[in-house]
C-alpha positions as CSV (number, residue, x, y, z in Angstrom):
1,X,8.6,-36.6,188.1
2,X,9.1,-34.8,185.1
3,X,10.4,-34.9,181.6
4,X,13.7,-32.7,182.5
5,X,14.4,-34.7,185.5
6,X,14.0,-38.1,184.1
7,X,16.2,-37.5,180.8
8,X,18.9,-36.4,183.6
9,X,18.7,-39.1,185.6
10,X,18.7,-41.5,182.4
11,X,21.5,-39.8,181.2
12,X,23.1,-40.3,184.6
13,X,22.5,-43.7,185.2
14,X,23.7,-44.4,181.5
15,X,27.1,-43.7,182.7
16,X,27.1,-46.2,185.9
17,X,27.4,-50.2,185.8
18,X,24.0,-51.3,186.1
19,X,24.8,-52.8,189.6
20,X,25.2,-49.4,190.9
21,X,21.7,-48.5,189.6
22,X,20.3,-51.2,191.1
23,X,22.1,-51.7,194.4
24,X,18.8,-51.1,196.5
25,X,16.9,-53.9,194.6
26,X,19.3,-56.1,194.1
27,X,19.6,-56.6,198.1
28,X,15.5,-57.3,198.0
29,X,16.5,-59.6,195.1
30,X,19.0,-61.5,196.2
31,X,17.2,-62.1,199.7
32,X,14.1,-63.5,197.3
33,X,16.1,-65.5,195.7
34,X,18.0,-67.3,198.3
35,X,17.4,-66.5,202.4
36,X,13.8,-65.9,201.8
37,X,13.1,-69.0,199.4
38,X,15.0,-71.4,201.7
39,X,13.3,-70.3,204.7
40,X,10.1,-70.9,203.2
41,X,12.0,-74.3,201.8
42,X,10.1,-74.1,198.4
43,X,11.4,-74.4,195.1
44,X,10.1,-74.4,191.5
45,X,11.4,-76.3,188.5
46,X,9.4,-76.0,184.7
47,X,10.0,-78.8,182.2
48,X,8.4,-78.8,178.7
49,X,7.1,-82.0,176.5
50,X,5.6,-84.0,179.8
51,X,2.2,-85.6,179.1
52,X,2.6,-83.6,175.7
53,X,2.5,-80.2,177.7
54,X,4.0,-78.0,180.1
55,X,4.9,-79.0,183.8
56,X,5.7,-76.7,186.7
57,X,6.8,-78.3,189.8
58,X,6.9,-76.7,193.3
59,X,8.4,-78.4,196.3
60,X,8.7,-77.9,199.4
61,X,11.7,-79.4,201.2
62,X,14.5,-78.8,203.6
63,X,17.1,-78.1,201.2
64,X,17.5,-77.8,197.9
65,X,19.2,-81.4,196.8
66,X,16.0,-82.8,198.6
67,X,13.7,-80.7,196.4
68,X,15.7,-82.1,193.3
69,X,15.4,-85.4,194.5
70,X,11.8,-84.6,194.5
71,X,11.7,-83.4,191.3
72,X,13.3,-86.6,189.6
73,X,11.0,-88.4,191.3
74,X,8.0,-86.5,189.8
75,X,9.7,-86.8,186.4
76,X,10.6,-90.7,186.4
77,X,6.6,-91.0,187.4
78,X,5.8,-89.3,184.9
79,X,7.9,-91.2,182.2
80,X,6.9,-94.6,183.7
81,X,2.9,-93.4,183.6
82,X,3.4,-92.3,179.9
83,X,5.0,-95.5,178.6
84,X,1.8,-97.0,180.1
85,X,-1.3,-94.6,179.4
86,X,-0.5,-92.7,176.7
87,X,-2.3,-93.0,173.2
88,X,0.4,-90.6,171.4
89,X,3.5,-93.2,171.8
90,X,2.8,-96.4,169.6
91,X,5.1,-98.4,172.0
92,X,2.7,-97.8,174.9
93,X,1.1,-100.4,176.8
94,X,-2.4,-99.1,176.2
95,X,-1.9,-98.5,172.5
96,X,-0.4,-102.2,172.6
97,X,-3.6,-103.5,174.2
98,X,-6.1,-101.0,172.0
99,X,-4.6,-102.9,168.5
100,X,-6.0,-106.5,170.4
101,X,-9.3,-107.8,169.9
102,X,-11.6,-110.2,171.8
103,X,-8.7,-111.3,173.7
104,X,-8.7,-111.3,177.6
105,X,-5.2,-109.1,178.0
106,X,-3.5,-109.0,181.7
107,X,-2.9,-105.1,181.7
108,X,-0.9,-103.1,184.9
109,X,-3.0,-101.7,188.1
110,X,-2.7,-98.2,186.5
111,X,-4.2,-98.9,182.5
112,X,-6.6,-101.0,184.8
113,X,-7.6,-98.7,187.2
114,X,-7.6,-95.7,184.2
115,X,-10.2,-98.1,182.2
116,X,-12.7,-98.9,185.2
117,X,-12.2,-95.1,186.0
118,X,-13.8,-94.5,182.7
119,X,-16.7,-97.2,183.3
120,X,-17.7,-95.4,186.4
121,X,-17.5,-92.0,184.8
122,X,-19.4,-92.8,181.6
123,X,-22.2,-94.2,183.9
124,X,-22.3,-91.2,186.1
125,X,-22.5,-88.8,183.5
126,X,-25.0,-90.7,181.5
127,X,-22.7,-90.9,178.7
128,X,-21.0,-87.2,178.6
129,X,-17.6,-88.8,179.2
130,X,-16.6,-91.7,177.4
131,X,-13.2,-92.7,175.9
132,X,-14.4,-93.5,172.5
133,X,-15.0,-89.5,171.7
134,X,-11.9,-90.1,169.7
135,X,-14.0,-91.8,167.0
136,X,-15.7,-88.5,166.7
137,X,-12.8,-86.1,166.5
138,X,-11.5,-88.4,163.9
139,X,-14.4,-87.9,161.8
140,X,-14.4,-84.2,162.2
141,X,-10.7,-84.4,161.3
142,X,-11.3,-86.1,158.4
143,X,-14.1,-83.8,157.2
144,X,-12.0,-80.8,157.9
145,X,-9.2,-82.2,155.6
146,X,-12.0,-82.7,152.6
147,X,-13.3,-79.5,153.5
148,X,-16.6,-80.0,154.6
149,X,-18.3,-81.1,157.6
150,X,-19.8,-84.1,158.6
151,X,-23.1,-85.3,157.0
152,X,-26.0,-86.1,159.6
153,X,-25.7,-89.9,158.5
154,X,-21.7,-89.5,159.5
155,X,-22.5,-88.4,162.5
156,X,-25.3,-90.7,163.5
157,X,-23.5,-93.8,162.3
158,X,-20.4,-92.1,164.7
159,X,-22.8,-91.8,167.7
160,X,-24.0,-95.7,167.5
161,X,-20.7,-96.8,167.1
162,X,-19.5,-94.8,170.5
163,X,-22.5,-95.6,172.5
164,X,-21.7,-99.5,172.9
165,X,-19.4,-101.1,175.5
166,X,-15.5,-101.0,174.4
167,X,-14.0,-103.7,177.0
168,X,-14.7,-106.1,179.3
169,X,-12.8,-106.2,182.6
170,X,-12.0,-108.6,184.8
171,X,-11.0,-107.9,188.6
172,X,-10.0,-111.1,189.9
173,X,-7.3,-111.8,186.8
174,X,-6.9,-108.2,186.4
175,X,-7.6,-108.4,182.6
176,X,-9.3,-106.3,179.9
177,X,-10.7,-107.2,176.4
178,X,-11.1,-105.3,173.7
179,X,-14.6,-106.0,171.9
180,X,-14.9,-103.0,169.9
181,X,-13.0,-101.1,167.1
182,X,-13.5,-98.0,167.7
183,X,-10.7,-95.4,168.5
184,X,-10.3,-94.6,172.0
185,X,-8.6,-91.9,173.9
186,X,-7.8,-91.5,177.5
187,X,-7.3,-87.7,177.5
188,X,-10.4,-86.6,179.8
189,X,-8.8,-87.9,183.3
190,X,-5.5,-89.8,182.3
191,X,-3.4,-87.0,183.0
192,X,-4.8,-85.7,186.2
193,X,-4.8,-89.3,187.3
194,X,-0.7,-89.3,186.2
195,X,-0.3,-85.8,188.1
196,X,-1.8,-87.4,191.5
197,X,0.5,-90.6,191.2
198,X,3.7,-88.2,190.4
199,X,2.9,-85.6,193.4
200,X,2.5,-88.9,195.9
201,X,6.1,-89.7,194.5
202,X,7.4,-86.4,194.9
203,X,6.2,-87.2,198.9
204,X,7.6,-90.4,199.3
205,X,11.0,-89.2,198.1
206,X,11.2,-86.5,200.9
207,X,9.1,-83.7,199.8
208,X,6.9,-82.9,202.3
209,X,4.8,-80.4,200.4
210,X,4.0,-80.3,196.2
211,X,2.2,-78.8,193.9
212,X,2.1,-79.8,190.1
213,X,0.5,-77.7,187.2
214,X,0.6,-80.0,184.3
215,X,-1.3,-77.8,181.2
216,X,-3.8,-76.0,184.0
217,X,-4.6,-78.9,185.9
218,X,-3.3,-78.2,189.1
219,X,-2.7,-81.2,192.0
220,X,-1.7,-79.9,195.6
221,X,-0.8,-82.3,198.2
222,X,1.0,-82.5,202.0
223,X,2.5,-79.4,203.4
224,X,1.3,-76.8,200.5
225,X,-1.1,-74.1,200.0
226,X,-1.5,-72.8,196.5
227,X,-3.0,-70.0,195.1
228,X,-4.9,-70.6,191.6
229,X,-5.7,-67.9,189.2
230,X,-9.2,-69.2,187.2
231,X,-8.9,-67.8,183.6
232,X,-11.4,-65.4,182.4
233,X,-12.9,-67.7,178.9
234,X,-14.2,-64.3,177.7
235,X,-10.6,-62.6,178.1
236,X,-8.5,-62.1,174.7
237,X,-5.1,-61.2,176.1
238,X,-2.5,-62.7,178.4
239,X,-2.6,-60.0,181.0
240,X,-6.6,-59.6,181.6
241,X,-7.5,-60.2,185.1
242,X,-8.3,-63.7,186.4
243,X,-12.0,-64.1,186.5
244,X,-11.3,-65.9,189.8
245,X,-8.7,-67.2,192.6
246,X,-8.9,-69.4,194.8
247,X,-6.5,-71.0,197.5
248,X,-6.3,-74.6,197.6
249,X,-5.0,-77.4,200.1
250,X,-4.4,-81.0,199.6
251,X,-7.0,-80.5,196.8
252,X,-6.9,-80.5,192.9
253,X,-8.3,-78.1,190.1
254,X,-9.0,-79.2,186.8
255,X,-10.3,-76.8,183.9
256,X,-12.0,-77.4,180.5
257,X,-13.5,-75.5,178.2
258,X,-14.3,-74.8,174.3
259,X,-12.3,-71.6,174.1
260,X,-8.7,-70.6,172.6
261,X,-8.2,-73.6,170.6
262,X,-10.2,-76.1,168.5
263,X,-10.0,-79.4,167.1
264,X,-10.4,-78.9,163.4
265,X,-11.4,-75.1,163.4
266,X,-11.7,-75.2,159.8
267,X,-14.7,-77.7,159.6
268,X,-16.2,-77.2,163.2
269,X,-16.3,-72.9,162.5
270,X,-20.3,-73.9,162.3
271,X,-20.4,-75.6,165.2
272,X,-19.0,-72.9,167.0
273,X,-14.8,-73.6,167.2
274,X,-15.4,-76.3,170.5
275,X,-13.0,-78.6,170.9
276,X,-15.0,-80.5,173.4
277,X,-17.1,-83.0,171.7
278,X,-20.1,-84.5,172.9
279,X,-20.0,-88.1,172.1
280,X,-24.0,-88.5,172.6
281,X,-23.7,-85.9,169.5
282,X,-20.6,-86.2,168.2
283,X,-21.1,-82.8,167.8
284,X,-18.6,-79.8,169.5
285,X,-20.5,-78.8,172.5
286,X,-20.0,-74.8,172.8
287,X,-22.9,-74.0,175.4
288,X,-19.7,-73.9,178.0
289,X,-16.9,-72.0,177.1
290,X,-15.1,-73.4,180.3
291,X,-15.7,-75.2,183.4
292,X,-12.9,-75.4,186.7
293,X,-13.6,-78.2,189.5
294,X,-12.2,-78.8,192.6
295,X,-12.2,-81.5,194.2
296,X,-10.3,-84.0,197.0
297,X,-8.7,-86.6,194.1
298,X,-7.5,-86.0,190.7
299,X,-9.8,-88.6,188.7
300,X,-12.9,-86.7,189.8
301,X,-11.3,-83.1,189.1
302,X,-10.1,-84.4,185.9
303,X,-13.3,-85.9,184.6
304,X,-16.1,-83.6,185.8
305,X,-13.9,-80.8,184.5
306,X,-14.5,-82.4,180.8
307,X,-18.0,-83.5,181.6
308,X,-19.3,-80.3,182.9
309,X,-18.3,-78.6,179.1
310,X,-20.3,-81.2,177.5
311,X,-23.5,-81.5,180.0
312,X,-26.2,-78.8,180.7
313,X,-25.3,-76.8,184.1
314,X,-28.8,-78.4,185.0
315,X,-26.7,-81.7,184.8
316,X,-24.0,-80.4,186.6
317,X,-25.3,-79.1,189.8
318,X,-27.4,-82.5,190.3
319,X,-24.0,-84.1,189.6
320,X,-21.9,-82.5,191.7
321,X,-24.4,-82.8,194.5
322,X,-23.8,-86.7,194.2
323,X,-20.0,-86.3,194.1
324,X,-18.8,-85.4,197.8
325,X,-16.5,-82.8,197.7
326,X,-16.7,-81.4,194.7
327,X,-17.1,-77.6,194.1
328,X,-17.1,-75.9,190.5
329,X,-17.3,-72.6,188.5
330,X,-19.2,-73.2,185.4
331,X,-19.4,-70.1,182.2
332,X,-21.5,-70.7,179.8
333,X,-21.9,-69.1,176.4
334,X,-24.5,-66.5,177.3
335,X,-22.3,-65.3,179.9
336,X,-23.6,-66.7,182.8
337,X,-21.2,-67.8,185.6
338,X,-22.6,-70.4,187.7
339,X,-20.6,-71.2,191.1
340,X,-21.4,-74.1,193.1
341,X,-22.3,-73.3,197.1
342,X,-19.5,-74.3,198.5
343,X,-17.1,-72.5,196.1
344,X,-16.8,-69.5,198.0
345,X,-15.0,-71.3,200.8
346,X,-12.0,-71.5,198.6
347,X,-12.0,-68.1,197.0
348,X,-9.0,-65.6,197.8
349,X,-10.7,-62.6,199.8
350,X,-11.1,-59.0,197.4
351,X,-10.3,-60.7,194.4
352,X,-14.2,-61.2,192.8
353,X,-17.1,-58.9,192.5
354,X,-15.4,-56.1,190.7
355,X,-15.4,-55.0,186.8
356,X,-12.8,-57.2,185.2
357,X,-10.8,-54.7,182.8
358,X,-11.6,-56.1,179.4
359,X,-15.5,-56.3,180.1
360,X,-16.0,-52.8,181.6
361,X,-19.8,-51.8,180.2
362,X,-20.1,-48.5,178.0
363,X,-21.7,-47.0,181.2
364,X,-18.4,-46.9,182.8
365,X,-16.2,-46.5,180.7
366,X,-14.5,-42.9,180.9
367,X,-16.3,-40.8,177.9
368,X,-13.6,-39.4,175.6
369,X,-13.6,-35.6,176.1
370,X,-13.1,-33.5,172.5
371,X,-9.8,-32.0,173.0
372,X,-8.5,-33.5,176.1
373,X,-5.9,-34.7,174.8
374,X,-6.5,-38.2,176.5
375,X,-5.9,-41.4,175.3
376,X,-9.5,-42.2,173.2
377,X,-11.3,-45.1,175.2
378,X,-12.6,-46.3,172.8
379,X,-9.3,-47.9,171.4
380,X,-7.0,-50.1,172.6
381,X,-3.6,-51.9,171.3
382,X,-3.6,-55.6,171.0
383,X,0.1,-56.9,170.8
384,X,0.6,-60.6,169.3
385,X,4.0,-62.4,170.1
386,X,5.7,-65.7,169.8
387,X,8.1,-67.6,172.3
388,X,9.8,-69.9,169.3
389,X,10.0,-73.3,170.1
390,X,14.0,-74.1,170.3
391,X,15.2,-78.2,170.3
392,X,17.9,-78.1,173.0
393,X,18.5,-80.1,175.9
394,X,19.1,-77.2,178.1
395,X,16.2,-75.3,177.2
396,X,15.0,-72.6,179.7
397,X,12.1,-70.6,179.2
398,X,13.2,-67.0,178.8
399,X,12.2,-64.0,180.9
400,X,10.1,-61.6,179.0
401,X,9.2,-57.9,179.6
402,X,7.0,-55.8,177.3
403,X,6.3,-52.0,178.5
404,X,5.2,-48.7,176.8
405,X,7.8,-45.8,176.6
406,X,6.6,-42.4,175.9
407,X,8.7,-39.8,174.1
408,X,10.8,-39.3,177.0
409,X,11.4,-42.7,177.1
410,X,9.7,-43.1,180.7
411,X,8.4,-46.6,181.5
412,X,4.9,-45.3,181.6
413,X,2.9,-49.4,181.4
414,X,4.6,-52.3,181.9
415,X,2.3,-54.9,180.3
416,X,4.2,-58.0,181.1
417,X,7.0,-59.0,183.4
418,X,7.3,-63.0,183.1
419,X,9.9,-64.2,185.3
420,X,10.8,-67.2,187.5
421,X,13.5,-65.6,190.4
422,X,13.7,-62.3,191.1
423,X,17.3,-62.5,191.5
424,X,18.0,-62.8,187.7
425,X,15.6,-59.9,186.4
426,X,19.0,-57.6,185.7
427,X,19.4,-59.7,182.8
428,X,16.4,-57.6,181.2
429,X,18.8,-54.7,181.1
430,X,16.9,-52.3,179.7
431,X,13.3,-53.0,181.9
432,X,15.5,-53.7,185.2
433,X,17.8,-50.1,184.6
434,X,14.3,-48.1,184.0
435,X,12.4,-49.7,186.7
436,X,15.1,-49.3,189.5
437,X,15.5,-45.4,188.0
438,X,11.5,-45.2,188.8
439,X,12.2,-46.9,192.3
440,X,15.0,-44.2,193.1
441,X,13.1,-41.0,192.2
442,X,9.7,-42.3,193.4
443,X,9.8,-45.1,195.8
444,X,7.4,-47.5,193.0
445,X,9.1,-50.9,192.3
446,X,7.1,-52.0,189.9
447,X,8.2,-55.9,189.7
448,X,6.2,-56.6,193.0
449,X,3.1,-56.1,191.3
450,X,3.2,-57.0,187.5
451,X,5.6,-60.0,187.6
452,X,4.1,-63.6,186.8
453,X,5.3,-67.0,185.7
454,X,7.6,-67.1,183.0
455,X,5.5,-69.0,179.9
456,X,6.5,-72.2,177.9
457,X,6.8,-71.6,173.6
458,X,3.9,-70.4,171.8
459,X,1.7,-67.5,170.8
460,X,0.0,-65.0,173.3
461,X,-1.9,-61.8,173.2
462,X,-1.3,-58.4,175.5
463,X,-3.7,-55.9,175.7
464,X,-3.0,-52.0,176.5
465,X,-5.6,-49.9,177.8
466,X,-4.3,-46.5,177.7
467,X,-3.3,-46.2,180.9
468,X,-0.1,-46.0,182.7
469,X,0.8,-48.2,185.7
470,X,-1.6,-46.6,188.1
471,X,-4.9,-47.1,186.4
472,X,-4.8,-43.2,184.8
473,X,-5.6,-42.7,181.0
474,X,-2.6,-41.5,179.5
475,X,-2.5,-38.2,176.9
476,X,-2.7,-39.3,173.1
477,X,0.4,-39.4,170.7
478,X,3.5,-41.6,170.4
479,X,4.3,-44.2,172.6
480,X,7.2,-46.5,172.0
481,X,6.1,-50.4,172.7
482,X,9.3,-52.0,173.9
483,X,9.5,-56.3,173.9
484,X,13.1,-57.5,175.8
485,X,13.8,-61.5,176.2
486,X,16.7,-63.1,177.7
487,X,17.4,-66.8,178.2
488,X,19.8,-68.6,180.6
489,X,21.6,-70.6,177.9
490,X,20.2,-68.9,175.3
491,X,20.5,-65.3,173.8
492,X,19.5,-61.6,174.4
493,X,16.7,-59.7,172.4
494,X,15.1,-56.4,172.8
495,X,12.6,-54.9,170.0
496,X,11.1,-51.5,170.0
497,X,8.3,-50.4,167.6
498,X,6.8,-46.6,168.0
499,X,3.3,-46.0,167.1
500,X,0.8,-43.1,167.0
501,X,-2.0,-43.4,169.6
502,X,-4.7,-40.7,168.8
503,X,-7.7,-42.6,167.5
504,X,-6.6,-43.8,163.9
505,X,-6.0,-47.4,163.7
506,X,-2.8,-48.4,162.8
507,X,-0.9,-51.7,162.7
508,X,2.5,-52.8,162.8
509,X,4.7,-56.3,162.6
510,X,7.8,-57.2,163.9
511,X,9.9,-60.3,162.6
512,X,11.7,-61.0,165.8
513,X,14.7,-63.2,165.7
514,X,15.7,-66.5,168.0
515,X,14.3,-65.9,171.1
516,X,11.2,-63.6,170.1
517,X,9.4,-64.8,167.5
518,X,7.1,-62.2,165.1
519,X,5.3,-59.4,167.0
520,X,2.2,-57.7,166.0
521,X,0.8,-54.7,166.9
522,X,-2.8,-53.9,166.3
523,X,-4.2,-50.1,167.4
524,X,-7.9,-50.6,167.0
525,X,-11.4,-49.4,168.4
526,X,-12.6,-52.1,170.9
């Protein structure tokens, strides 16, 4: 559509109620949210601060009340297990037991199982998985607070302390005796173990299928098929393409890695900023960027995802071969992507083998012809935004749209559309109105191709490569970045910022508000 007709259509639409503008798509949205959802019998719920992370619950059931009953069973099980296994709760059974010494303490079946599991995996991984890694983390945190890195002597002493047995288990009496004072944490696979139990609770509550995504670890049980995107650890932006896409049934997918975060980055910077510590050396392990494991049970997936981020790829391959039902994708720091022989059985056809948008080699880049007036492909826009954490018992994740408008306010590119239920897309008033106008004029419904799940509070980065929604380079010139957020039981906010995209670096910042925190824009060379 040319600029003149777009202006006329937009001006006419401004005089009409939003419902009249979007009549056609509202039919689709209502269908997807009611009839289509109930026909499939699947409901999705989101919760924050579950075992210290975000939790997505997808339930297959015969009715919404039955799905909510299964949801309640999942949350009850997470709460129950948290009171047993949590290392950050002073009143948990694990925390109380950790304070005992040389005493055979009767423990719950859950705590006994996790301790026994650590014994098995500590042996199977030759010490690469060890709950006493917390001692190394404590050393690095202390050194960071003092503005230094640990000395060789401190590292050596810590390794010696970690390599001792830390407890003795008595199977016949179900007791556990703490025999060292070395700090412990059960984070390596306890979360996966708890998710497994929570999934079973949902099935016992009447669900026919369930998917739990706890901070990126996915448990799928019953009559449920789940497609899982594997994040590229080298990607810098939220909207970069996934490294791979797999579909699983009655499997667990767990990912661990040393990218995008660090335990004590100030002190560990010289070690590659990995948050994964090798208990055999007490040093950060930086040779693996990420490891994703598919396994039949949650304990195996969680344990090996962590261990494979510590072990050499060769060690990991040998251990996977000895462990039935395990497949993996490992990305190394030197750029290798190592897939097990059985990984391709899970791959969604057509999602691998092509060039990823964030890493197009220079030989494949479209040259910037002088005077052509097109976007300079040597440049990109990096947009960083914050979704603030709000202390509200009724908190609902906001719907967020981020898009680019040209000088005529035509939406040339949608960078992100974070939603949950299409029925509520009209709450993103400006984005929705423009998309429906485009749909009426061109027959293109962007929402079906760019939407993805809502995001929990946190910092996110998006990238614009200067292409429109059809993948064609736009003209160089002025464009407006628009960020819109709307939250159920919350507020509404929209921010605009115009920048000149003509090959000269530029930066801008917006202070945001309650629904959107600080927003920064960086137009820069790639």
